[in-house]
KOLKOL-20083 format. One record per residue (C-alpha): residue in one letter; x, y, z. Coordinates in steps of 0.1 Angstrom, whole numbers, padded with zeros to 4 digits, always signed. Each point is the difference from the previous one (the first is absolute). Example, Ala and Ser with C-alpha at 12.3 -4.5 7.8 and 13.67 -1.06 7.14 Angstrom:
BEGIN
A+0123-0045+0078;S+0014+0034-0007;
// end
This chain:
BEGIN
M-0431+0536+0228;S+0035+0013+0004;L+0019+0021-0025;L+0026-0027-0004;R-0026-0025-0011;T-0016+0023-0025;R+0035+0010-0014;S+0009-0037-0005;K-0032-0006-0019;T+0006+0029-0024;V+0036-0011-0005;A-0011-0035-0008;R-0025+0013-0026;L+0025+0020-0020;P+0009-0016-0033;T+0036-0011-0006;R+0021+0025-0019;R+0013-0009-0034;T+0035+0008-0012;S-0001+0031-0022;N+0006-0003-0037;Y+0031+0022+0004;D+0015-0025+0025;Q-0010-0030-0022;R+0021+0013-0030;R+0032-0018-0009;L+0033+0018+0005;G+0021-0008-0030;R-0003-0027-0026;Y+0002-0037+0010;P-0018-0031-0011;V-0030-0009+0022;P-0012-0036-0003;S-0037-0007-0003;E-0020-0010+0029;D-0003-0036-0013;V+0037-0003-0002;V+0004+0012+0036;W-0026-0024+0012;W+0015-0029-0019;E+0035+0006+0013;N-0012+0003+0036;R-0023-0030-0002;F+0019-0018+0027;Q+0003+0030+0023;V-0035+0002+0014;P-0001+0020+0032;G-0005-0024+0028;G+0003-0030-0023;Q+0037-0006+0006;W+0013-0030+0019;E+0016+0007+0032;H+0021-0027+0017;V-0002+0005+0037;V+0012-0024+0026;S-0016+0004+0034;P+0019-0004+0032;F-0020-0031+0008;Q+0012-0016-0033;L+0036+0011+0008;K-0003-0016+0034;L-0011-0033-0015;W+0025+0001-0028;F+0031+0008+0020;D-0010-0025+0027;W-0002-0027-0027;A+0031+0011-0019;Q+0022+0001+0030;K-0011-0033+0015;F-0001-0019-0033;P+0037-0008-0004;V+0004-0008+0037;R-0030-0022+0000;W+0012-0021-0029;Y+0035-0002+0013;S-0012-0014+0033;R-0023-0025-0018;L+0027-0011-0024;S+0026-0003+0028;V-0024-0021+0021;W-0009-0022-0030;F+0036-0003-0012;W+0012-0028+0023;Q-0033-0017+0001;W-0009+0000-0037;T+0024+0017-0023;Y+0033-0016+0010;P-0013-0036-0001;A-0017+0008-0034;I+0033+0012-0014;I+0019-0031+0013;F-0027-0023-0013;Y-0002+0016-0035;G+0038+0001-0002;G+0003-0037+0008;Y-0029-0009-0023;F+0014+0019-0030;K+0035-0014+0007;C-0015-0035-0001;C-0018+0008-0032;Y+0031+0014-0015;E+0021-0031+0009;V-0027-0023-0015;D+0000+0020-0032;Q+0037-0002-0002;S+0001-0038+0005;I-0028-0004-0027;K+0019+0021-0025;A+0033-0018+0008;K-0015-0035-0006;F-0030+0003-0024;W+0005+0033-0019;Y+0004-0006-0038;
// end
């Protein structure tokens, strides 16, 4: 067995050293909260229990691809649909409501009490 291995075993067996009473003494006068108060105030700050919001490069790749193409995709869809569906629908509903308005006006002119 080498000396390095025996030395590491003796170092590992040494007890941990406590802070001396001299170094534990307070310097000056100040209020010290009790341990219960400290634990209660730090109840949300558990080490390792915090939430970390991390966005991976893969998520960024998917998000930016979708976010950049979304307006262009819908603009192209709506521009294709405009002359086939939207414009005829606007003309139809405009004429339909114009006819309904004229019928209401004639009814009010003749039969409204």
